[in-house]
C-alpha positions as CSV (number, residue, x, y, z in Angstrom):
1,X,11.2,12.5,4.3
2,X,8.0,14.2,5.6
3,X,9.6,15.5,8.9
4,X,8.6,14.6,12.4
5,X,4.9,14.0,12.6
6,X,2.6,14.8,15.5
7,X,-0.1,12.3,15.7
8,X,-3.5,13.0,17.1
9,X,-6.8,11.4,16.8
10,X,-8.6,12.9,13.6
11,X,-11.6,14.9,14.3
12,X,-14.0,12.0,13.6
13,X,-12.2,10.0,16.3
14,X,-11.6,12.9,18.7
15,X,-13.1,13.4,22.1
16,X,-16.5,15.3,22.1
17,X,-16.0,15.8,18.5
18,X,-12.7,17.9,18.9
19,X,-9.1,17.0,19.1
20,X,-7.3,17.6,22.4
21,X,-4.9,20.7,22.4
22,X,-2.5,18.8,24.8
23,X,-2.5,15.6,22.6
24,X,-2.1,17.7,19.4
25,X,1.0,19.4,21.0
26,X,2.7,16.5,22.8
27,X,4.5,13.4,21.8
28,X,3.4,11.8,25.0
29,X,0.8,8.9,24.7
30,X,-2.7,9.6,25.8
31,X,-2.2,7.5,28.9
32,X,0.5,10.0,30.0
33,X,-2.1,12.8,29.9
34,X,-4.7,11.0,31.7
35,X,-2.1,10.0,34.5
36,X,-1.0,13.7,34.7
37,X,-4.6,14.9,35.1
38,X,-5.3,12.3,37.8
39,X,-2.0,13.1,39.7
40,X,-2.9,16.9,39.6
41,X,-6.4,16.2,40.9
42,X,-5.2,14.2,43.8
43,X,-2.6,16.9,44.8
44,X,-5.6,19.3,44.9
45,X,-7.6,16.9,47.2
46,X,-10.2,16.1,44.5
47,X,-11.3,12.5,44.1
48,X,-10.6,11.3,40.7
49,X,-13.8,9.5,40.4
50,X,-15.7,12.7,40.4
51,X,-13.7,14.9,38.0
52,X,-14.4,15.1,34.4
53,X,-11.0,14.8,32.5
54,X,-12.2,16.1,29.3
55,X,-9.2,17.3,27.1
56,X,-9.2,21.0,26.6
57,X,-10.5,22.8,23.7
58,X,-8.1,23.7,21.1
59,X,-9.1,27.3,21.3
60,X,-8.4,27.5,25.0
61,X,-5.4,29.4,26.3
62,X,-3.0,26.7,27.4
63,X,-0.2,26.9,29.8
64,X,3.0,25.6,28.0
65,X,4.3,24.5,31.2
66,X,1.8,21.8,32.1
67,X,-0.7,22.0,29.3
68,X,-3.7,22.9,31.4
69,X,-6.2,25.7,31.0
70,X,-5.5,28.8,33.1
71,X,-9.2,29.6,33.3
72,X,-10.6,29.0,36.9
73,X,-14.0,29.4,35.6
74,X,-13.6,26.5,33.3
75,X,-12.3,24.4,36.1
76,X,-15.2,25.2,38.3
77,X,-17.7,24.5,35.4
78,X,-16.2,21.0,34.9
79,X,-16.6,20.3,38.7
80,X,-20.0,21.5,38.7
81,X,-20.9,19.4,35.6
82,X,-19.8,16.2,37.4
83,X,-21.6,17.0,40.5
84,X,-24.8,17.1,38.5
85,X,-24.2,13.7,36.9
86,X,-25.6,10.6,38.8
87,X,-23.1,9.2,41.4
88,X,-22.5,6.0,39.4
89,X,-21.5,7.8,36.2
90,X,-18.6,10.2,36.0
91,X,-16.5,11.2,33.0
92,X,-13.0,10.0,33.1
93,X,-10.0,10.7,30.8
94,X,-12.1,12.1,28.0
95,X,-12.9,8.5,26.8
96,X,-15.9,7.1,28.7
97,X,-17.6,6.8,31.9
98,X,-16.6,4.8,35.1
99,X,-19.5,2.9,36.9
100,X,-18.6,3.1,40.4
101,X,-20.8,0.2,41.4
102,X,-19.7,-2.4,38.7
103,X,-16.0,-1.1,38.1
104,X,-16.7,-1.2,34.4
105,X,-16.1,1.7,32.0
106,X,-19.3,2.9,30.2
107,X,-18.0,3.9,26.8
108,X,-19.3,7.0,24.9
109,X,-21.8,6.1,22.2
110,X,-21.2,2.5,22.9
111,X,-23.2,-0.3,21.3
112,X,-24.4,-2.4,24.2
113,X,-25.7,-5.8,23.3
114,X,-28.4,-7.6,24.9
115,X,-25.8,-9.7,26.8
116,X,-24.4,-6.6,28.2
117,X,-21.2,-6.8,26.2
118,X,-19.5,-3.6,24.9
119,X,-17.5,-3.6,21.6
120,X,-14.2,-1.6,22.0
121,X,-14.0,0.7,19.0
122,X,-11.2,2.7,17.4
123,X,-12.6,5.9,19.1
124,X,-12.1,4.2,22.5
125,X,-8.5,2.9,21.9
126,X,-7.0,5.2,19.3
127,X,-3.7,5.5,21.0
128,X,-3.4,1.7,20.8
129,X,-3.5,1.6,16.9
130,X,-0.8,1.8,14.3
131,X,-1.6,5.3,13.7
132,X,0.1,6.3,17.0
133,X,3.0,4.1,16.7
134,X,6.2,6.3,16.9
135,X,7.4,7.7,13.8
136,X,10.6,5.7,13.8
137,X,8.5,2.4,14.4
138,X,6.2,3.1,11.5
139,X,9.1,3.8,9.0
140,X,10.9,0.7,10.3
141,X,7.9,-1.4,9.6
142,X,7.6,0.3,6.1
143,X,11.3,-0.3,5.4
144,X,10.9,-4.0,6.1
145,X,7.8,-4.2,3.7
146,X,10.0,-2.3,1.1
147,X,12.4,-5.2,1.3
148,X,9.8,-7.7,1.1
149,X,8.6,-6.0,-2.1
150,X,12.1,-6.0,-3.5
151,X,12.2,-9.8,-2.8
152,X,9.0,-10.5,-4.5
153,X,9.6,-8.5,-7.6
154,X,13.2,-10.0,-7.8
155,X,11.6,-13.5,-7.8
156,X,9.6,-12.4,-10.8
157,X,12.4,-10.9,-13.0
158,X,15.5,-12.9,-12.1
159,X,14.1,-16.0,-13.8
160,X,14.7,-14.4,-17.2
161,X,18.4,-15.1,-16.7
162,X,17.6,-18.8,-16.3
163,X,15.9,-19.2,-19.7
164,X,18.9,-20.1,-21.8
165,X,20.3,-22.6,-19.4
166,X,17.0,-24.3,-18.9
167,X,16.3,-24.6,-22.6
168,X,19.8,-26.4,-23.0
169,X,19.5,-28.5,-20.0
170,X,16.0,-29.9,-20.6
171,X,16.1,-29.8,-24.3
172,X,13.2,-27.4,-24.7
173,X,13.0,-24.3,-26.9
174,X,13.7,-20.9,-25.2
175,X,10.1,-19.8,-25.8
176,X,8.9,-22.9,-23.8
177,X,11.5,-22.1,-21.2
178,X,9.8,-18.7,-20.6
179,X,6.4,-20.2,-19.8
180,X,7.3,-20.7,-16.0
181,X,7.8,-16.8,-16.0
182,X,4.5,-16.4,-17.4
183,X,2.7,-18.7,-14.9
184,X,4.4,-17.1,-11.9
185,X,3.3,-13.5,-12.9
186,X,-0.1,-14.4,-13.9
187,X,-0.6,-16.5,-10.7
188,X,0.9,-13.6,-8.9
189,X,-1.7,-11.2,-10.3
190,X,-4.5,-13.2,-8.8
191,X,-2.7,-14.4,-5.6
192,X,-2.5,-10.9,-4.2
193,X,-6.2,-10.7,-4.3
194,X,-6.9,-14.1,-2.9
195,X,-4.9,-13.4,0.2
196,X,-6.6,-10.0,0.8
197,X,-9.6,-11.1,2.9
198,X,-7.5,-13.3,5.2
199,X,-5.2,-10.4,6.2
200,X,-8.3,-8.3,7.1
201,X,-9.7,-11.2,9.2
202,X,-6.7,-12.9,11.0
203,X,-4.1,-10.0,10.8
204,X,-1.3,-8.8,8.6
205,X,1.5,-10.5,10.4
206,X,0.5,-14.2,10.3
207,X,-0.7,-14.0,6.8
208,X,2.5,-12.2,5.6
209,X,4.7,-14.9,7.5
210,X,2.6,-17.7,5.8
211,X,2.9,-16.2,2.3
212,X,6.7,-15.7,2.8
213,X,7.1,-19.3,3.9
214,X,5.2,-20.7,1.0
215,X,7.0,-18.6,-1.5
216,X,10.3,-19.6,-0.1
217,X,9.4,-23.4,0.1
218,X,8.5,-23.5,-3.6
219,X,12.1,-22.4,-4.5
220,X,13.3,-25.7,-3.4
221,X,11.5,-27.8,-6.2
222,X,12.8,-25.4,-8.8
223,X,16.5,-25.6,-7.7
224,X,16.3,-29.4,-7.5
225,X,14.0,-29.9,-10.5
226,X,14.4,-33.3,-12.2
227,X,12.5,-32.2,-15.4
228,X,11.2,-29.1,-17.1
229,X,7.6,-29.9,-16.1
230,X,8.5,-29.0,-12.6
231,X,9.1,-25.3,-13.4
232,X,5.6,-24.3,-14.7
233,X,3.7,-26.0,-12.0
234,X,5.9,-24.9,-9.0
235,X,6.3,-21.3,-10.4
236,X,2.6,-21.1,-10.6
237,X,2.3,-22.3,-7.0
238,X,5.0,-19.7,-6.0
239,X,3.0,-16.8,-7.6
240,X,-0.4,-17.8,-6.1
241,X,1.2,-18.0,-2.7
242,X,2.5,-14.4,-2.9
243,X,0.3,-12.0,-0.7
244,X,2.3,-9.0,-2.4
245,X,0.6,-5.7,-2.4
246,X,-2.7,-6.7,-0.8
247,X,-0.9,-6.9,2.5
248,X,1.6,-4.1,1.9
249,X,-1.0,-1.5,1.2
250,X,-3.1,-2.8,4.0
251,X,-0.2,-2.0,6.3
252,X,0.1,1.5,5.0
253,X,-3.6,2.0,5.7
254,X,-3.0,0.5,9.3
255,X,-0.3,3.1,10.0
256,X,-1.3,6.2,8.4
257,X,-4.7,8.1,7.9
258,X,-5.7,8.5,4.3
259,X,-4.5,12.1,4.1
260,X,-1.1,11.2,5.5
261,X,-0.3,8.2,3.3
262,X,1.3,9.8,0.4
263,X,4.9,9.8,1.5
264,X,4.5,6.1,2.5
265,X,3.0,5.2,-0.8
266,X,5.5,7.0,-2.8
267,X,8.3,5.1,-0.9
268,X,6.8,1.7,-1.3
269,X,6.1,2.3,-5.0
270,X,9.8,2.7,-5.4
271,X,10.3,-0.9,-4.1
272,X,7.5,-2.3,-6.4
273,X,9.1,-0.9,-9.6
274,X,12.6,-1.3,-8.3
275,X,12.5,-4.9,-7.5
276,X,12.3,-6.0,-11.0
277,X,15.3,-4.1,-12.0
278,X,17.3,-5.4,-8.8
279,X,16.4,-8.8,-10.1
280,X,17.8,-8.0,-13.6
281,X,21.0,-6.8,-12.0
282,X,21.6,-9.8,-9.7
283,X,20.6,-12.2,-12.3
284,X,23.3,-11.3,-14.8
285,X,26.0,-12.0,-12.2
286,X,24.4,-15.3,-11.1
287,X,24.0,-16.4,-14.8
288,X,27.6,-15.6,-15.5
289,X,29.3,-16.9,-12.4
290,X,27.0,-19.6,-10.9
291,X,25.2,-22.7,-12.0
292,X,21.6,-22.8,-12.9
293,X,20.2,-23.8,-9.6
294,X,21.7,-20.7,-8.1
295,X,19.0,-18.6,-9.8
296,X,16.6,-20.2,-7.3
297,X,19.0,-20.5,-4.4
298,X,19.5,-16.7,-4.5
299,X,15.7,-16.2,-4.4
300,X,15.5,-18.5,-1.4
301,X,18.3,-16.7,0.4
302,X,16.8,-13.3,-0.1
303,X,13.3,-14.5,0.7
304,X,14.6,-16.1,3.9
305,X,16.3,-13.0,4.9
306,X,13.3,-10.8,4.5
307,X,11.2,-13.4,6.4
308,X,13.4,-13.3,9.3
309,X,13.4,-9.4,9.2
310,X,9.6,-9.4,9.1
311,X,9.4,-11.9,11.9
312,X,11.7,-10.0,14.3
313,X,10.9,-6.3,13.5
314,X,7.3,-6.2,12.3
315,X,4.3,-6.2,15.0
316,X,0.7,-6.8,14.1
317,X,-0.9,-3.6,12.7
318,X,-4.3,-4.5,11.7
319,X,-6.7,-2.5,13.8
320,X,-9.3,-5.1,14.7
321,X,-6.5,-7.4,16.0
322,X,-5.0,-4.7,18.1
323,X,-8.5,-3.9,19.5
324,X,-9.1,-7.5,20.3
325,X,-5.8,-7.6,22.2
326,X,-6.6,-4.3,24.0
327,X,-10.0,-5.6,25.2
328,X,-8.5,-8.7,26.6
329,X,-5.9,-6.5,28.6
330,X,-8.9,-4.4,29.8
331,X,-11.0,-7.4,31.0
332,X,-7.9,-8.5,33.0
333,X,-8.0,-5.1,34.8
334,X,-11.6,-5.4,35.7
335,X,-13.6,-4.1,32.8
336,X,-15.5,-7.4,32.3
337,X,-17.8,-6.4,29.6
338,X,-15.4,-4.9,27.1
339,X,-14.7,-7.1,24.0
340,X,-13.0,-6.6,20.7
341,X,-14.8,-6.5,17.3
342,X,-13.7,-10.1,16.2
343,X,-14.6,-11.4,19.6
344,X,-18.2,-10.3,19.2
345,X,-18.7,-11.6,15.7
346,X,-21.1,-14.4,15.5
347,X,-19.0,-16.0,12.7
348,X,-15.8,-15.3,10.9
349,X,-15.6,-14.8,7.2
350,X,-18.3,-16.6,5.3
351,X,-18.4,-17.7,1.7
352,X,-20.4,-14.6,0.7
353,X,-18.0,-12.1,2.3
354,X,-14.9,-13.9,0.7
355,X,-16.5,-13.9,-2.7
356,X,-17.4,-10.2,-2.4
357,X,-13.8,-9.2,-1.5
358,X,-12.3,-11.5,-4.2
359,X,-14.5,-10.3,-7.0
360,X,-14.8,-6.6,-6.3
361,X,-11.3,-5.8,-7.8
362,X,-12.4,-7.5,-11.1
363,X,-15.9,-5.8,-10.9
364,X,-14.2,-2.4,-10.4
365,X,-11.6,-3.2,-13.1
366,X,-14.4,-3.8,-15.6
367,X,-17.0,-1.2,-14.6
368,X,-15.0,1.9,-13.4
369,X,-13.5,3.8,-16.3
370,X,-10.9,5.3,-14.0
371,X,-9.7,2.0,-12.7
372,X,-9.8,0.4,-16.0
373,X,-7.6,3.0,-17.8
374,X,-5.2,3.8,-15.1
375,X,-4.6,0.1,-14.5
376,X,-4.1,-0.5,-18.2
377,X,-1.8,2.4,-18.4
378,X,0.3,1.2,-15.3
379,X,0.2,-2.4,-16.6
380,X,1.5,-1.5,-19.9
381,X,4.2,0.7,-18.3
382,X,5.3,-2.2,-16.1
383,X,5.2,-4.7,-18.9
384,X,7.8,-2.6,-20.6
385,X,10.4,-3.7,-18.0
386,X,9.7,-7.4,-18.6
387,X,9.9,-6.7,-22.5
388,X,13.4,-5.0,-21.8
389,X,14.5,-8.2,-19.9
390,X,14.5,-9.9,-23.3
391,X,14.9,-6.9,-25.6
392,X,17.9,-5.6,-24.1
393,X,20.0,-8.6,-25.1
394,X,19.9,-8.3,-28.9
395,X,20.2,-4.5,-28.6
396,X,23.2,-4.2,-26.4
397,X,25.0,-7.3,-28.0
398,X,25.5,-5.0,-31.0
399,X,28.1,-3.1,-28.9
400,X,29.7,-6.5,-27.7
401,X,28.0,-6.4,-24.3
402,X,28.2,-9.7,-22.4
403,X,25.8,-11.1,-19.8
404,X,27.1,-9.0,-16.9
405,X,27.2,-5.8,-19.0
406,X,23.7,-6.3,-20.2
407,X,22.5,-6.7,-16.7
408,X,24.2,-3.4,-15.8
409,X,22.3,-1.8,-18.6
410,X,19.4,-1.7,-16.4
411,X,21.0,0.6,-13.9
412,X,19.7,3.8,-15.9
413,X,16.1,2.6,-15.2
414,X,16.9,2.4,-11.5
415,X,18.3,6.0,-11.8
416,X,15.1,7.0,-13.4
417,X,13.1,5.5,-10.6
418,X,15.0,7.6,-8.0
419,X,14.8,10.8,-10.0
420,X,11.0,10.3,-10.3
421,X,10.6,9.4,-6.6
422,X,12.4,12.6,-5.5
423,X,10.6,14.8,-8.0
424,X,7.2,13.7,-6.4
425,X,8.1,14.8,-2.8
426,X,7.6,18.6,-3.5
427,X,4.2,18.2,-4.9
428,X,3.2,15.8,-2.1
429,X,4.3,18.4,0.4
430,X,2.5,21.3,-1.2
431,X,-0.9,19.6,-1.7
432,X,-0.7,18.0,1.7
433,X,-0.2,21.3,3.3
434,X,-3.2,22.7,1.5
435,X,-5.4,19.9,2.8
436,X,-4.0,20.4,6.4
437,X,-4.7,24.1,6.2
438,X,-8.1,24.2,4.4
439,X,-9.5,20.8,5.1
440,X,-9.8,17.4,3.3
441,X,-12.3,18.6,0.8
442,X,-10.1,21.6,-0.3
443,X,-8.7,19.7,-3.1
444,X,-10.2,17.3,-5.7
445,X,-8.7,13.7,-5.9
446,X,-7.5,14.8,-9.5
447,X,-4.8,17.1,-8.0
448,X,-2.9,13.8,-7.3
449,X,-2.5,13.4,-11.0
450,X,-1.0,16.9,-11.5
451,X,2.7,15.9,-11.7
452,X,1.9,13.0,-13.8
453,X,0.7,15.4,-16.5
454,X,4.4,16.4,-17.0
455,X,5.9,12.9,-16.4
456,X,3.6,10.7,-18.4
457,X,4.9,12.0,-22.0
458,X,8.4,10.8,-21.0
459,X,7.2,7.3,-21.7
460,X,6.5,7.6,-25.5
461,X,9.4,10.1,-25.7
462,X,11.8,7.6,-24.0
463,X,10.5,4.7,-26.1
464,X,10.8,6.4,-29.5
465,X,14.2,7.7,-28.5
466,X,15.2,4.1,-27.3
467,X,13.9,2.8,-30.6
468,X,16.1,4.9,-33.0
469,X,19.2,5.0,-30.9
470,X,19.2,1.1,-31.0
471,X,20.9,1.2,-34.5
472,X,24.2,0.0,-32.9
473,X,27.7,1.1,-33.8
474,X,29.1,3.0,-35.8
475,X,25.7,5.1,-35.8
476,X,25.0,5.7,-32.2
477,X,27.0,5.2,-28.9
478,X,25.6,2.8,-26.3
479,X,24.9,5.5,-23.8
480,X,22.1,7.0,-25.9
481,X,19.6,4.0,-25.5
482,X,20.4,4.0,-21.8
483,X,19.5,7.7,-21.4
484,X,16.2,7.1,-23.1
485,X,15.6,4.1,-20.9
486,X,16.0,6.3,-17.9
487,X,13.3,8.5,-19.2
488,X,11.0,5.4,-19.4
489,X,11.8,4.6,-15.9
490,X,10.8,8.1,-14.7
491,X,7.5,7.7,-16.5
492,X,7.0,4.1,-15.2
493,X,7.5,5.2,-11.6
494,X,5.3,8.3,-12.1
495,X,2.4,6.3,-13.6
496,X,2.3,3.7,-10.9
497,X,2.6,6.3,-8.0
498,X,0.1,8.7,-9.3
499,X,-2.4,5.9,-10.2
500,X,-2.3,4.3,-6.8
501,X,-2.4,7.6,-5.0
502,X,-5.4,8.8,-7.1
503,X,-7.3,5.7,-6.5
504,X,-6.7,5.9,-2.8
505,X,-8.1,9.4,-2.8
506,X,-11.0,8.9,-5.2
507,X,-12.2,5.4,-3.8
508,X,-11.6,5.7,-0.1
509,X,-12.6,2.4,1.7
510,X,-12.7,0.8,-1.8
511,X,-9.2,1.7,-2.6
512,X,-7.8,-1.7,-1.8
513,X,-10.1,-3.2,-4.6
514,X,-9.3,-0.3,-6.9
515,X,-5.5,-0.7,-6.5
516,X,-6.1,-4.5,-6.8
517,X,-7.3,-4.0,-10.3
518,X,-4.1,-1.9,-10.9
519,X,-1.8,-4.7,-9.6
520,X,-3.9,-7.3,-11.5
521,X,-3.2,-5.5,-14.8
522,X,0.5,-5.0,-14.0
523,X,1.4,-8.5,-13.3
524,X,-0.9,-10.2,-15.9
525,X,0.4,-8.0,-18.6
526,X,4.0,-8.5,-17.4
527,X,3.4,-12.3,-17.7
528,X,2.3,-11.8,-21.2
529,X,5.2,-9.7,-22.0
530,X,7.6,-12.5,-21.0
531,X,6.4,-14.4,-24.1
532,X,6.0,-11.8,-26.9
533,X,9.1,-9.7,-26.2
534,X,11.7,-11.9,-27.9
535,X,9.7,-12.8,-31.0
536,X,8.6,-9.1,-31.2
537,X,12.3,-7.8,-31.3
538,X,13.3,-10.6,-33.7
539,X,10.5,-10.8,-36.3
540,X,9.0,-7.4,-37.0
541,X,10.2,-6.3,-40.5
542,X,13.1,-7.4,-42.6
543,X,15.2,-4.3,-41.7
544,X,15.4,-2.6,-38.3
545,X,13.4,-5.1,-36.3
546,X,14.8,-3.8,-33.0
547,X,13.8,-0.1,-33.9
548,X,10.3,-1.1,-35.2
549,X,9.5,-3.0,-32.1
550,X,10.1,-0.1,-29.7
551,X,8.4,2.2,-32.1
552,X,5.3,0.1,-31.9
553,X,5.6,0.3,-28.1
554,X,6.0,4.0,-28.2
555,X,2.8,4.4,-30.2
556,X,0.8,2.3,-27.9
557,X,2.2,4.3,-24.9
558,X,1.1,7.4,-26.6
559,X,-2.5,6.2,-26.8
560,X,-2.8,4.8,-23.3
561,X,-1.5,8.1,-21.7
562,X,-4.2,10.2,-23.2
563,X,-6.8,9.3,-20.6
564,X,-4.6,10.8,-17.9
565,X,-5.5,14.3,-19.3
566,X,-9.1,13.3,-19.7
567,X,-9.4,12.3,-16.0
568,X,-7.5,15.3,-14.8
569,X,-9.9,17.7,-16.7
570,X,-13.2,15.7,-16.4
571,X,-12.5,13.5,-13.2
572,X,-15.3,14.9,-11.1
573,X,-17.9,14.3,-13.9
574,X,-16.6,10.7,-14.5
575,X,-16.8,10.0,-10.6
576,X,-20.2,11.3,-10.4
577,X,-21.3,8.4,-12.6
578,X,-19.5,5.9,-10.4
579,X,-21.7,4.3,-7.6
580,X,-18.6,3.5,-5.6
581,X,-17.3,7.1,-5.7
582,X,-20.8,8.4,-5.1
583,X,-21.1,6.2,-1.9
584,X,-18.0,8.1,-0.4
585,X,-19.4,11.5,-1.4
586,X,-22.6,10.7,0.4
587,X,-20.7,9.6,3.5
588,X,-18.6,12.8,3.4
589,X,-21.9,14.8,3.4
590,X,-23.3,13.2,6.6
591,X,-23.1,15.1,9.8
592,X,-19.6,14.4,11.3
593,X,-18.1,13.9,7.8
594,X,-16.3,10.9,6.4
595,X,-14.6,8.5,9.0
596,X,-13.0,6.3,6.4
597,X,-15.8,3.7,6.5
598,X,-18.9,3.3,4.5
599,X,-21.8,2.7,7.0
600,X,-25.6,2.8,7.1
601,X,-27.6,3.4,4.0
602,X,-24.6,3.8,1.7
603,X,-23.1,0.5,2.8
604,X,-26.5,-1.3,2.0
605,X,-26.5,0.4,-1.3
606,X,-23.1,-1.0,-2.2
607,X,-23.9,-4.5,-0.9
608,X,-26.3,-4.5,-3.8
609,X,-23.8,-3.2,-6.4
610,X,-21.1,-5.7,-5.8
């Protein structure tokens, strides 16, 4: 992937406004550096309470053997600086001050309340946060989230293989039997947003566990349904119980700084688009060889498996929760006045905060042109997969494909996803290198759409090719529509990856709301596609209905891809008219730059906007 990463506190969180040269060039935790400094001071006969352990300047000459400055003058200057301080206040470990009288650390730039309590911030305990988890641990967590996304999207798509049997068993039309798929996906589109504030408040781990538990529980009534009426209601409950992307993208934000997230986002997008295809592959075999209720048992087995993986392998990653835990540990060691951010809050989430978080994705979806058009493009592209779930059957039956063979016809889509994923890695590496060399502002967010400029045309090309290679034998071999469906897969992945990546870069702290609008469009339009796909491929025109249906989709795809080129060319101008984007620009222009949070005047301005 991205190679071995060396984590250091970013400049906004660094000591004295600068990162430590030792910490930049070492995989040891910060506590190791502190201990080594104190051991060295003790061996020299210097009391540790009177030495300033400030991490060295990155421009200083560093001895590779022990990581300390070779400058005797610097050492004497540090000692002299400490001697000039009041006896009760000496700098320790580059983090804060030790109060020799009260045995409590005085934290740099600390916000001391009237009651004497001090809030532990990310600056004070950066090495305890998810950003500093080992490389293997972060990717293990992300791999579990990858499996969870596969499971959730499998739940959405595998139901299509139950439609015929539900229709026969409960004596309803096949179109009516598709309604539960609609209710699941539409509820899913809103459920992700409804869960978001709770994961921010109470942590990712308990919310994800609760969501997985509820989704799994709702499989039981479907597997044992006494009547058809059970399916629309219970599938709706299953969709609304799904935390989905809100927690997943939140975990990425917990583990990687904004400019380091691209590899993780690209990997996770693969699971979001690939899960639906996995559902189609699995569903064909279940439909062919098992009874109806196994469509739901298989969802429960997969869901239960990923829940156990999450329970065992994934720790809490939410920064505020980790700071609360660290504050409690420090109080036990004698720092009586240190408290975590949630511990000092007068109240937890109130209705106004919840309402703001819930409605912001819809507000941005309707008022931000970038969010609206990229979400519609991404939603249309994802809806194509659910259209194919129904449209593939009449097309490939022309060549005598059975249930299992039709499910295997989705493999080219999966191949297309992997091709697209690997094609993005070089551009991610290239632009990431420029930002690390020249700074965060060296590139506009629109650079994240660059590779999509070449991938997006594959969607209308793939659809028009798929349309007119669907004539069946003896005119065309069955491999032809599969090749063109792989092109659609490449475009589908590219659109989702680039739109998510661009929104994260363009909207900063509002990225969760911006991408929430994207997920809303994808799931909602996919739910609608479950109803119109079969009539569309059956009733358009007296001749070539299969071909004309895909041709119409190709024309729509051509129209919805045009805004990509407009945003790439005129993105800065469009963002200049956005209150959300301008808030981030103002924050970046403040002394000290942009820390990833909107604070002060800008935060107050946006409280009025939403």
